[in-house]
C-alpha positions as CSV (number, residue, x, y, z in Angstrom):
1,M,-9.7,-21.8,31.2
2,N,-11.8,-22.8,28.2
3,G,-9.8,-21.1,25.4
4,V,-7.1,-18.7,24.6
5,V,-7.2,-15.6,22.4
6,A,-3.7,-14.2,21.7
7,F,-2.8,-11.0,19.8
8,S,0.6,-10.7,18.1
9,P,2.3,-13.4,20.2
10,G,6.0,-13.6,19.8
11,E,9.2,-14.6,21.5
12,Y,9.7,-11.3,23.3
13,L,11.3,-12.7,26.4
14,G,14.9,-13.3,27.2
15,N,14.5,-17.0,26.6
16,K,13.7,-17.1,22.9
17,T,11.7,-20.3,23.1
18,A,9.7,-19.5,26.3
19,V,6.4,-18.8,24.6
20,R,6.6,-21.9,22.3
21,D,7.6,-24.0,25.3
22,A,4.5,-22.8,27.2
23,A,2.3,-23.2,24.1
24,R,3.2,-26.9,24.0
25,K,1.2,-27.3,27.2
26,V,-2.0,-25.6,26.0
27,E,-4.8,-28.1,25.5
28,V,-7.7,-25.7,25.0
29,P,-8.8,-24.1,21.8
30,V,-6.6,-21.2,20.6
31,Y,-7.2,-18.3,18.4
32,I,-4.3,-16.0,17.3
33,D,-4.6,-12.6,15.6
34,Q,-1.7,-10.5,14.6
35,A,-0.7,-7.7,12.3
36,S,-0.7,-8.4,8.6
37,G,3.1,-8.2,8.2
38,A,4.9,-11.3,7.2
39,D,7.2,-11.3,10.3
40,E,4.2,-11.2,12.7
41,I,2.4,-13.9,10.7
42,R,5.4,-16.1,10.8
43,Q,6.0,-15.6,14.5
44,S,2.4,-16.3,15.3
45,A,2.4,-19.4,13.1
46,A,5.4,-20.8,14.9
47,I,3.7,-20.4,18.3
48,L,0.4,-21.8,17.0
49,Q,2.2,-24.8,15.6
50,A,3.6,-25.5,19.1
51,V,0.2,-25.5,20.7
52,K,-0.8,-29.0,21.9
53,S,-4.5,-28.5,21.1
54,A,-5.6,-29.6,17.7
55,D,-8.3,-26.9,17.9
56,K,-6.4,-23.8,16.8
57,Q,-6.8,-21.1,14.3
58,Q,-4.9,-18.0,13.1
59,L,-6.5,-15.1,11.3
60,L,-4.6,-14.3,8.1
61,S,-6.1,-10.9,7.2
62,R,-5.8,-9.7,3.6
63,L,-6.3,-6.2,4.9
64,K,-3.5,-4.2,6.5
65,S,-3.7,-4.5,10.3
66,T,-1.9,-3.4,13.4
67,H,0.2,-5.1,16.1
68,G,-1.5,-6.5,19.2
69,S,-5.1,-6.0,20.3
70,S,-5.1,-2.6,18.7
71,T,-6.0,-4.4,15.6
72,L,-9.6,-4.4,17.0
73,R,-9.6,-0.6,17.3
74,A,-11.2,1.3,14.4
75,D,-8.9,4.3,15.1
76,A,-5.8,2.2,14.9
77,N,-7.0,-0.2,12.2
78,P,-9.7,1.6,10.2
79,A,-9.6,-0.8,7.2
80,G,-9.7,-4.0,9.2
81,A,-11.0,-3.6,12.8
82,E,-14.4,-4.9,11.9
83,A,-13.2,-8.0,10.2
84,H,-10.9,-8.8,13.1
85,W,-13.7,-8.3,15.6
86,M,-15.9,-10.6,13.6
87,A,-13.3,-13.4,13.7
88,V,-12.6,-13.0,17.4
89,L,-16.4,-13.0,18.2
90,K,-16.9,-16.1,16.1
91,F,-14.2,-17.9,18.1
92,L,-15.6,-16.7,21.4
93,K,-19.2,-17.6,20.6
94,R,-18.5,-21.3,21.2
95,F,-17.9,-20.5,24.9
96,T,-21.2,-18.7,25.5
97,P,-24.3,-20.7,26.6
98,A,-26.9,-21.3,23.9
């Protein structure tokens, strides 16, 4: 695995630290995208902070966006899908051969 793209990560499991515990072991670049709500941004930031890799980024969209990967769908996120796609593709570009 060369990198991780995560959409709206959160502690949704029974063990409320399971995702952060796993994130502490991630040593590859990480990109997190989430809905524009304060709660999702906070949850994502907590998980990203736990990531071991220093190469990590979180999209903080100024536009209203939706939960999960549906933020990339124009029908679900008409105001922001394109901006979210651009950010994801920019992150992924580093993994494609020149």
